[in-house]
Structure formats: structure tokens, C-alpha cells
C-alpha positions in Angstrom: 106.8 101.8 120.6 108.9 98.7 120.3 110.1 99.1 116.7 113.4 100.8 117.5 116.3 98.6 116.5 116.8 95.9 113.9 113.7 95.6 111.7 112.6 92.3 110.1 111.1 91.7 106.7 108.6 88.8 106.8 107.3 89.3 103.3 107.5 86.8 100.4 110.4 88.5 98.6 112.6 90.3 98.6 113.7 88.1 101.5 116.1 88.7 104.3 119.6 89.3 102.8 122.3 87.4 104.7 125.2 89.4 106.1 127.6 87.1 104.1 125.9 88.2 100.9 125.9 91.9 101.8 129.6 91.8 102.7 130.5 90.1 99.5 128.8 92.9 97.6 130.3 95.7 99.6 133.4 96.2 97.5 134.8 98.4 94.9 133.8 97.9 91.3 135.9 95.1 89.7 137.7 94.8 86.4 135.1 93.7 84.0 137.5 92.8 81.2 139.5 90.0 82.7 140.4 88.2 85.9 138.5 87.4 89.1 135.0 88.5 87.9 135.2 86.2 84.9 136.1 83.2 87.2 133.3 84.1 89.7 130.8 84.3 86.9 131.7 81.0 85.3 131.6 79.3 88.7 127.9 80.2 89.0 126.5 78.1 86.2 127.1 74.6 87.6 125.7 75.6 91.0 122.6 77.3 89.5 122.0 74.1 87.5 122.3 72.1 90.7 119.8 74.2 92.6 117.3 73.8 89.8 118.0 70.1 89.4 119.1 70.2 85.7 122.1 69.2 83.6 120.9 71.6 80.8 121.6 75.2 80.2 121.0 78.3 82.3 121.1 81.9 81.1 121.5 84.9 83.4 119.6 88.2 82.8 119.7 91.6 84.4 116.1 91.9 85.4 113.5 90.7 87.8 111.1 87.8 87.6 108.9 89.6 85.0 112.0 90.1 82.9 112.7 86.4 82.8 109.1 85.6 82.0 109.6 87.6 78.9 113.0 86.2 78.1 111.6 82.6 78.3 108.6 83.4 76.1 110.6 85.3 73.6 112.7 82.3 72.8 109.8 80.0 72.0 106.9 82.1 70.8 105.9 83.2 67.3 102.9 85.4 66.6 99.7 83.4 66.9 101.0 80.6 68.9 98.8 79.3 71.7 99.8 78.8 75.3 97.8 77.1 78.1 98.0 78.9 81.5 97.3 76.9 84.6 96.3 79.7 87.1 96.4 79.2 90.8 96.8 82.9 91.7 97.8 86.2 90.2 101.3 85.4 88.9 100.6 82.6 86.4 97.8 84.9 85.0 100.4 87.6 84.7 102.8 85.4 82.8 99.9 84.6 80.4 99.2 88.3 80.0 102.8 88.8 79.0 102.5 86.0 76.4 99.4 87.7 75.0 101.4 90.9 74.7 104.0 89.1 72.7 101.3 88.0 70.2 100.3 84.7 71.6 96.8 83.4 72.0 96.2 82.5 75.6 93.9 79.8 77.0 93.5 79.8 80.8 92.2 77.2 83.2 91.6 79.0 86.5 91.8 76.7 89.5 91.0 79.5 91.9 93.1 80.9 94.7 92.9 78.1 97.2 93.7 74.9 95.3 96.4 73.3 93.2 96.2 72.5 89.6 93.7 69.7 88.9 95.7 67.2 86.7 92.6 65.5 85.2 91.4 68.9 83.8 94.8 69.5 82.3 94.9 66.1 80.7 91.4 66.5 79.3 92.1 69.9 77.7 95.3 68.6 76.1 93.6 65.5 74.8 91.0 67.6 73.2 93.7 69.6 71.4 94.1 67.1 68.6 95.5 69.6 66.3 98.4 70.4 68.7 97.6 74.1 68.8 99.0 74.5 72.3 102.7 75.1 72.1 103.4 75.5 75.8 101.9 74.9 79.2 102.6 77.7 81.7 102.5 76.9 85.4 104.0 78.0 88.7 105.7 75.9 91.3 104.3 78.3 93.9 102.1 81.3 93.3 103.4 84.1 95.6 99.9 85.7 95.9 98.2 82.5 97.2 100.9 80.2 98.5 99.6 77.3 96.4 102.2 74.6 95.7 101.6 72.8 92.4 102.4 69.2 91.5 104.8 70.0 88.6 105.8 66.4 88.1 102.1 65.5 87.9 101.5 68.2 85.3 104.2 66.7 83.1 102.5 63.3 83.5 99.2 64.8 82.4 100.9 66.2 79.3 102.4 62.9 78.5 99.2 60.9 79.2 97.5 63.2 76.7 100.1 62.3 74.1 100.7 66.1 73.7 104.0 67.7 72.6 103.6 71.0 74.4 106.6 72.4 76.3 106.2 72.6 80.1 107.3 76.0 81.4 107.5 76.5 85.2 107.9 79.7 87.2 109.9 78.8 90.3 110.5 82.4 91.3 108.7 82.2 94.6 110.3 79.2 96.1 113.4 77.9 94.3 115.8 76.9 97.0 112.9 76.5 99.5 110.4 74.0 98.1 111.8 70.9 96.6 112.3 71.1 92.8 113.8 68.7 90.2 113.6 70.2 86.7 114.9 67.3 84.8 113.4 64.5 86.8 110.0 66.2 86.7 110.2 66.8 82.9 110.2 70.6 82.9 111.5 72.1 79.7 111.9 75.7 80.8 112.3 77.1 84.4 112.5 80.7 85.4 113.5 82.1 88.8 115.0 85.3 90.2 117.6 86.2 92.8 115.6 87.9 95.6 113.8 85.0 97.3 115.2 81.6 98.1 118.5 82.6 96.4 119.0 85.3 99.0 120.5 88.0 96.7 119.0 91.5 96.2 116.5 91.9 93.3 118.1 92.6 90.0 119.1 89.3 88.2 117.0 86.5 86.9 117.5 83.1 85.4 116.1 80.9 82.6 117.0 77.2 82.5 116.1 75.4 79.3 116.6 72.0 77.9 117.4 70.7 74.4 113.7 70.4 73.5 113.1 74.0 74.3 116.2 75.1 72.4 115.0 73.2 69.4 111.7 75.2 69.5 113.7 78.4 69.6 115.3 77.3 66.2 111.9 77.2 64.6 110.5 80.7 65.5 110.6 83.6 63.1 112.6 86.0 65.3 114.3 86.3 68.6 115.0 89.6 70.3 118.8 90.0 70.4 118.7 91.0 74.1 116.5 88.1 75.2 118.1 85.5 73.0 119.4 82.8 75.4 122.0 81.2 73.1 124.8 83.9 73.3 124.3 84.0 77.0 125.2 80.3 77.5 127.9 80.1 74.8 130.6 81.8 76.9 132.9 82.5 73.9 133.1 86.2 74.9 132.5 87.4 78.5 130.2 90.3 77.7 127.8 88.0 75.9 126.8 86.4 79.2 124.8 89.6 79.8 124.6 91.3 76.4 126.7 94.1 77.8 128.0 95.2 81.2 127.8 92.5 83.8 125.7 93.0 87.0 129.0 92.9 88.9 128.0 93.2 92.5 125.0 90.9 92.2 127.3 88.2 90.8 129.5 88.4 94.0 126.4 88.3 96.2 125.0 85.4 94.3 128.3 83.5 94.5 128.1 83.9 98.3 124.5 82.8 98.5 125.1 79.7 96.4 128.1 78.9 98.7 125.7 79.2 101.7 123.3 76.7 100.1 126.2 74.4 99.3 127.6 74.6 102.8 124.2 73.7 104.3 123.3 71.2 101.6 120.3 71.6 99.3 118.5 68.6 101.0 119.0 70.3 104.4 117.8 73.6 103.0 114.6 72.0 101.9 114.2 70.2 105.3 114.7 73.5 107.1 112.0 75.2 105.1 109.7 72.2 105.6 110.1 72.2 109.4 109.8 75.9 109.8 106.7 76.0 107.6 105.1 73.3 109.8 105.8 75.5 112.8 104.1 78.4 111.1 101.1 76.3 110.2 100.8 74.9 113.8 100.5 78.5 115.1 97.9 79.4 112.4 95.8 76.3 113.3 95.6 77.5 116.9 94.8 81.1 115.9 92.1 79.9 113.5 90.4 77.7 116.0 88.6 80.7 117.6 88.3 83.8 115.4 88.2 84.9 111.8 91.7 83.8 110.7 91.8 81.3 107.8 94.8 79.9 106.0 94.5 80.2 102.3 95.3 76.6 101.4 93.5 74.0 103.4 95.5 71.0 102.1 99.0 70.9 103.7 100.3 69.0 100.6 99.3 71.9 98.4 101.0 74.6 100.6 104.4 76.2 99.8 107.1 75.9 102.4 108.2 79.4 101.4 105.1 81.6 101.8 101.8 81.4 103.6 98.7 83.5 102.7 96.1 84.3 105.4 92.7 85.9 105.6 91.0 87.9 108.4 87.9 90.0 108.3 87.8 93.0 106.0 90.2 95.7 107.1 91.9 93.5 109.7 94.7 92.3 107.5 95.8 95.9 106.8 95.4 96.8 110.5 97.5 93.9 111.6 100.3 94.6 109.1 100.4 98.3 110.2 100.5 97.4 113.9 103.3 94.9 113.4 105.4 97.3 111.4 104.7 100.5 113.4 105.0 98.9 116.9 107.3 95.9 116.5 109.4 96.6 113.3 108.1 93.5 111.5 106.9 93.9 107.9 104.2 91.4 106.7 103.2 91.0 103.0 100.2 92.7 101.5 97.1 90.8 100.2 98.3 90.8 96.6 95.6 90.1 94.0 93.0 89.2 96.6 89.6 90.7 97.4 89.0 92.4 99.7 92.7 93.1 99.8 92.4 94.6 103.3 91.5 91.3 104.7 94.6 89.4 103.6 98.2 89.3 104.6 101.1 87.1 103.7 104.1 85.7 105.6 107.4 85.0 103.9 109.4 82.2 105.5 112.0 81.8 102.7 115.7 81.8 102.2 117.8 83.2 105.1 115.4 82.2 107.9 115.7 80.1 111.0 113.9 79.1 114.1 114.3 82.2 116.2 113.3 84.4 113.2 110.1 82.4 112.8 109.3 82.4 116.5 109.9 86.2 116.5 107.5 87.1 113.8 104.9 84.6 115.1 105.2 86.3 118.5 104.7 89.7 116.8 101.6 88.5 115.0 100.2 87.0 118.3 100.8 90.4 120.1 99.2 92.2 117.2 96.0 90.1 117.3 95.8 90.8 121.1 96.5 94.6 120.7 93.9 95.0 118.0 91.3 92.9 119.7 91.0 90.4 116.8 89.6 87.1 118.2 92.0 84.2 118.0 92.8 80.9 119.6 95.3 80.9 122.5 98.5 78.9 122.6 99.8 79.5 119.1 103.4 80.0 120.1 103.3 76.9 122.3 102.1 74.9 119.3 104.9 76.3 117.0 107.6 75.8 119.6 106.5 72.2 120.2 106.8 71.4 116.4 110.4 72.8 116.4 111.3 70.9 119.6 109.9 67.6 118.3 111.6 68.0 115.0 115.0 68.7 116.5 114.6 65.6 118.6 113.9 63.6 115.5 116.7 65.2 113.5 114.4 67.6 111.6 117.3 69.8 110.4 118.8 66.8 108.5 117.5 65.5 105.2 113.9 64.3 105.4 113.6 60.7 106.5 111.3 58.4 108.3 112.0 60.0 111.7 111.4 63.5 110.5 108.3 62.5 108.6 106.9 60.9 111.7 107.7 63.9 113.8 105.9 66.2 111.4 102.9 63.9 111.3 102.7 63.8 115.1 103.1 67.6 115.5 101.1 68.8 112.6 98.6 66.2 111.6 
């Protein structure tokens, strides 16, 4: 009934595409042999490195997140190598399945769908690997299916405390540019991400950042697929080698604009914005959950992503709420991916090009849906969310996080 007009995509990727990005892409095909496109492409690399927090290399691939999973693995794995998967949801498991398909032996520690990686278990497993069989540890910064945020810096410490030489590989696809991330400072050897979430560009290109240690491992493996090989892509001696063929021309223009938007706002401010908006979302959920079946997937706020929140209702209610929100209000929520029963779960994406009125809008839609469907819930969720945003603006919450903003979040959100 009320869905006519501008629709809103509140899913955890693809995220809302900014008008600036869409306008940058809405152009005729450029000259791929020389000129502006070459300059635009080369300008991307330092800014991609800055977003990931690294001084090392980044390779661009035409593909989605699964593509860069394979690209990263193809540069470090030989048949029979062992990788350790730290599973906090569906996606790190999927990365391990891809490694298995490439001939690796996969060992998995499953931490469930509600909790972050237990660092003591990781350290114990690596200490027990006295032969050094494990070549790489695969983790996610955030698992898109669960919303769990992992302590990546702590995982590196666990590897080092065990005296182990494994590479640390991190999937930051779900929340790069949303949740804080420092590849070099946290000791990550390989990072993968894609364009369609926090980087605010349509799906179609992905990225692999790698350091010298990872590149040295690439030197030792028996073969590297010509297409996935990261070395020609970072050399820059001939333009076509950046992509092993035709460039993803319009994606490059869109990505250039998206990175400019991040630079204009300031990466610290981007992180602070996501942090404050996430706390507003959580405040609403706390109220809804006080009287009814709704449960947030991750109980510990420190282990929650600032980019995506996963929620549970009773069986069938998640699907019913999603359908009501889309059909009646034009708001699309995320499915219960990899969860059981899937019909009970839904996910909210609050990533990338998102601000206060967008968040208040989809929270209001969810609130109306709970009422329309007769799903029991606590009253006053929108008041709680708006109070968080009001208090944070008084404390300078849209500025880089500091003592005032920390205090405001603590007061608002416990």
C-alpha cells in the first residue's frame, strides 16, 4: 500500500549505491588504451591501501567476493597444504570449502553462529601443530550471515604466541570501510574484500591485499593460475595486466568516486558514523526484544559488526516480516542466510552509504511491520534509537571517536 516511490535496500550487500557513484558510472565507454582511464586506475591503488590500512600491494580482480577468495588461495596453496578455518558463520566455512576444492586439507574450528573466535583455542591448536602443517589461518573480520565481529589483531597474537609461521588471511568483504580495520598494524598477511558493501560500488570487482611474507609463499608453490596470479596485476608495466584483459571500465569510475567520498568524510569519521548508527539500531532491538520473541544474534556488543545485524523471531516470522516490509513499505531486509530455521531469521544491513534518517526510516518500517503482523514486541524502540542519535550528536558523535563519544555511547547503550 505504501511502497510506491523510492525503495530502500536494507540488506547486508549490495548496499545502497550513492548518486555520486551512479553518476560517475553513467558515461560512454572510455578509451582503454591510453589517457584518463589509465590515470583513474592508477589513482585507486594508494586509496585502496589506505582503506585497508596497509603499505603493501593490492590487486584488483573482475569478480565478486568468492572470486577473490579463490584468487588469494591460488597464490599461496599447493596440493595437500593444510589451512585452519576459524568459523563464525557460513562465509568462513565457504572459504574453507573453496580451499578444499583447490586441493588443500581443511581443518575447521567452529565457534558457532553467535560468538567470536576464541583466541585460546586458536593458540592451543597452533601450538599442537609442532610439524608446522598449517600453512594459513582463514578468518573473517565480520561474517555476513551472523554479524559476528572477530578480534583479528588477537588472532595474530594467538598465532605469534604459539610460535607458528602460518599466514593470517582475513575476509573483510562484509565490512571494510564500516568496521575499523588495520591490516598492517594487526599483522594480517592477506586481506580480501569486494566493491559492493562498504565501498559503495556495484558488485563486480574485488581486491586482494598482500604483504611481502605472503608474496614469498607464492614464490614457493608449484603453479599459479595465470588469471589469478597477483604479481602481474600489481606490476603496472602494461595497463592490460592490471586486469589480465579488458578493464572493468565503469566500475573503476564508480570506485574512484566512492573512494573520494570516503576521503572527503575521513575514514575515522566513516567508522564513527557506522558505530553510532549501529548503536541506534541495537537500542531499538533491545526495546523490541524486551517483550516478545525477537533476539539479536550476538549478545556481546563488542563482538557485533557495525555494518550488519542478524536477528531471530519465531519460525516463519522472519520471512513474514521481510515480506510485509517490502510489499507494504518498499524496504527490503536480508534473508536468514545459512541459519535454521531460515524463516525465523532476518538481517539488517547498515553499511556504506547510510545516515541517520535512513536508519530511522527502516527501524520505523520494522516497527510498523511488527505491529501489522501482531508479533509481540516491546514499545518505544524508535524513541530509544532517536535518543542515541540525539545524545551522540551532542557529544560530537559524528567526529572521530574520543572520550566524549565513548561516554555518550556508554550512557545510551549500556
